[in-house]
C-alpha positions as semicolon CSV with decimal commas, in nm:
position;residue;x (nm);y (nm);z (nm)
1;T;-1,856;0,569;-1,543
2;P;-1,950;0,312;-1,744
3;S;-1,847;0,470;-2,066
4;Q;-1,464;0,435;-1,931
5;A;-1,514;0,090;-1,829
6;S;-1,645;-0,033;-2,155
7;S;-1,298;0,103;-2,318
8;L;-1,125;-0,147;-2,103
9;E;-1,054;-0,510;-2,218
10;T;-1,018;-0,774;-1,954
11;K;-0,913;-1,152;-1,987
12;L;-0,899;-1,376;-1,676
13;S;-0,730;-1,711;-1,778
14;P;-0,727;-1,995;-1,540
15;Q;-0,348;-2,140;-1,512
16;G;-0,409;-2,441;-1,315
17;A;-0,420;-2,531;-0,934
18;D;-0,572;-2,197;-0,802
19;K;-0,338;-1,995;-1,017
20;Y;-0,471;-1,721;-1,272
21;N;-0,350;-1,474;-1,514
22;F;-0,554;-1,145;-1,548
23;F;-0,479;-0,933;-1,841
24;I;-0,614;-0,567;-1,886
25;T;-0,571;-0,373;-2,183
26;G;-0,660;0,017;-2,116
27;D;-0,674;0,298;-2,321
28;A;-0,512;0,652;-2,353
29;D;-0,692;0,743;-2,039
30;S;-0,617;0,434;-1,812
31;S;-0,350;0,518;-1,578
32;E;-0,131;0,252;-1,411
33;K;-0,303;0,325;-1,082
34;K;-0,646;0,262;-1,237
35;L;-0,533;-0,071;-1,377
36;R;-0,376;-0,187;-1,077
37;D;-0,692;-0,105;-0,878
38;I;-0,910;-0,311;-1,130
39;F;-0,650;-0,602;-1,110
40;Q;-0,668;-0,582;-0,723
41;N;-1,049;-0,589;-0,716
42;K;-1,054;-0,893;-0,958
43;V;-0,804;-1,067;-0,733
44;N;-1,037;-0,998;-0,426
45;E;-1,345;-1,105;-0,640
46;V;-1,192;-1,447;-0,739
47;C;-0,997;-1,533;-0,423
48;G;-1,159;-1,324;-0,115
49;T;-0,880;-1,232;0,121
50;R;-0,638;-1,520;0,084
51;F;-0,409;-1,471;-0,226
52;E;-0,053;-1,421;-0,370
53;I;0,032;-1,183;-0,615
54;I;0,281;-1,347;-0,828
55;S;0,375;-1,093;-1,080
56;I;0,231;-0,775;-1,222
57;K;0,397;-0,637;-1,534
58;M;0,298;-0,310;-1,681
59;E;0,343;-0,273;-2,061
60;Y;0,271;-0,018;-2,289
61;E;0,109;-0,047;-2,673
62;S;0,091;0,196;-2,929
63;E;-0,251;0,200;-3,101
64;E;-0,236;0,448;-3,389
65;G;0,007;0,667;-3,210
66;A;-0,168;0,665;-2,868
67;K;0,018;0,502;-2,573
68;I;-0,207;0,272;-2,392
69;N;-0,142;0,096;-2,069
70;V;-0,148;-0,282;-2,060
71;L;-0,139;-0,481;-1,717
72;N;-0,050;-0,837;-1,722
73;G;-0,067;-0,991;-1,385
74;T;-0,070;-1,353;-1,205
75;F;-0,216;-1,438;-0,886
76;K;-0,280;-1,747;-0,687
77;C;-0,567;-1,815;-0,456
78;F;-0,519;-2,004;-0,114
79;V;-0,794;-2,235;-0,029
80;K;-0,840;-2,354;0,326
81;S;-0,670;-2,682;0,266
82;Q;-0,341;-2,499;0,169
83;M;-0,351;-2,292;0,504
Protein backbone atom coordinates (compact mmCIF):
# COMPACT_ATOMS: atom_id res chain seq x y z
CA THR A 1 0.00 0.00 0.00
CA PRO A 2 1.23 3.55 -0.63
CA SER A 3 1.25 4.45 3.05
CA GLN A 4 3.78 1.69 3.75
CA ALA A 5 5.96 2.65 0.80
CA SER A 6 6.15 6.27 1.96
CA SER A 7 7.72 5.20 5.25
CA LEU A 8 10.75 3.88 3.36
CA GLU A 9 13.61 6.14 2.39
CA THR A 10 15.73 5.10 -0.55
CA LYS A 11 18.86 6.61 -2.00
CA LEU A 12 20.55 5.49 -5.22
CA SER A 13 24.13 6.72 -5.60
CA PRO A 14 26.18 6.13 -8.75
CA GLN A 15 29.67 4.88 -7.91
CA GLY A 16 31.09 5.24 -11.44
CA ALA A 17 31.53 2.67 -14.24
CA ASP A 18 28.02 1.14 -14.11
CA LYS A 19 28.28 0.60 -10.36
CA TYR A 20 25.67 1.81 -7.88
CA ASN A 21 25.03 1.93 -4.17
CA PHE A 22 21.40 1.63 -3.05
CA PHE A 23 20.52 2.49 0.53
CA ILE A 24 17.08 1.70 1.97
CA THR A 25 15.98 2.84 5.39
CA GLY A 26 12.92 0.95 6.51
CA ASP A 27 10.70 1.35 9.49
CA ALA A 28 9.66 -0.90 12.36
CA ASP A 29 7.39 -2.84 9.97
CA SER A 30 10.00 -3.38 7.25
CA SER A 31 11.18 -6.95 7.22
CA GLU A 32 14.57 -7.93 5.85
CA LYS A 33 12.79 -9.82 3.06
CA LYS A 34 10.77 -6.75 2.11
CA LEU A 35 13.91 -4.62 1.90
CA ARG A 36 15.70 -7.27 -0.16
CA ASP A 37 12.72 -7.39 -2.55
CA ILE A 38 12.83 -3.60 -2.96
CA PHE A 39 16.59 -3.81 -3.58
CA GLN A 40 16.12 -6.53 -6.20
CA ASN A 41 13.39 -4.52 -7.94
CA LYS A 42 15.66 -1.47 -8.09
CA VAL A 43 18.55 -3.53 -9.53
CA ASN A 44 16.24 -4.86 -12.26
CA GLU A 45 14.88 -1.36 -12.93
CA VAL A 46 18.39 0.11 -13.33
CA CYS A 47 20.21 -2.81 -14.99
CA GLY A 48 17.60 -5.05 -16.55
CA THR A 49 18.61 -8.69 -16.28
CA ARG A 50 22.41 -8.40 -16.50
CA PHE A 51 23.95 -7.40 -13.21
CA GLU A 52 26.18 -8.48 -10.39
CA ILE A 53 25.27 -7.86 -6.77
CA ILE A 54 28.51 -6.91 -5.07
CA SER A 55 27.29 -6.69 -1.51
CA ILE A 56 24.17 -6.51 0.61
CA LYS A 57 24.51 -5.50 4.24
CA MET A 58 21.63 -5.50 6.65
CA GLU A 59 22.03 -3.01 9.46
CA TYR A 60 19.80 -1.98 12.31
CA GLU A 61 19.23 1.50 13.60
CA SER A 62 17.35 2.34 16.73
CA GLU A 63 14.94 5.23 16.45
CA GLU A 64 13.35 6.22 19.73
CA GLY A 65 13.65 2.67 20.98
CA ALA A 66 12.21 1.08 17.84
CA LYS A 67 14.53 -1.09 15.80
CA ILE A 68 14.46 -0.32 12.10
CA ASN A 69 16.00 -2.32 9.30
CA VAL A 70 18.45 -0.68 6.93
CA LEU A 71 19.72 -2.30 3.76
CA ASN A 72 22.94 -1.06 2.18
CA GLY A 73 23.58 -2.73 -1.17
CA THR A 74 26.03 -2.30 -4.02
CA PHE A 75 25.52 -3.64 -7.51
CA LYS A 76 27.00 -3.37 -10.97
CA CYS A 77 25.25 -3.41 -14.34
CA PHE A 78 26.72 -5.26 -17.29
CA VAL A 79 26.31 -3.49 -20.59
CA LYS A 80 26.65 -5.33 -23.87
CA SER A 81 30.26 -4.24 -24.39
CA GLN A 82 31.26 -6.03 -21.16
CA MET A 83 29.80 -9.40 -22.16
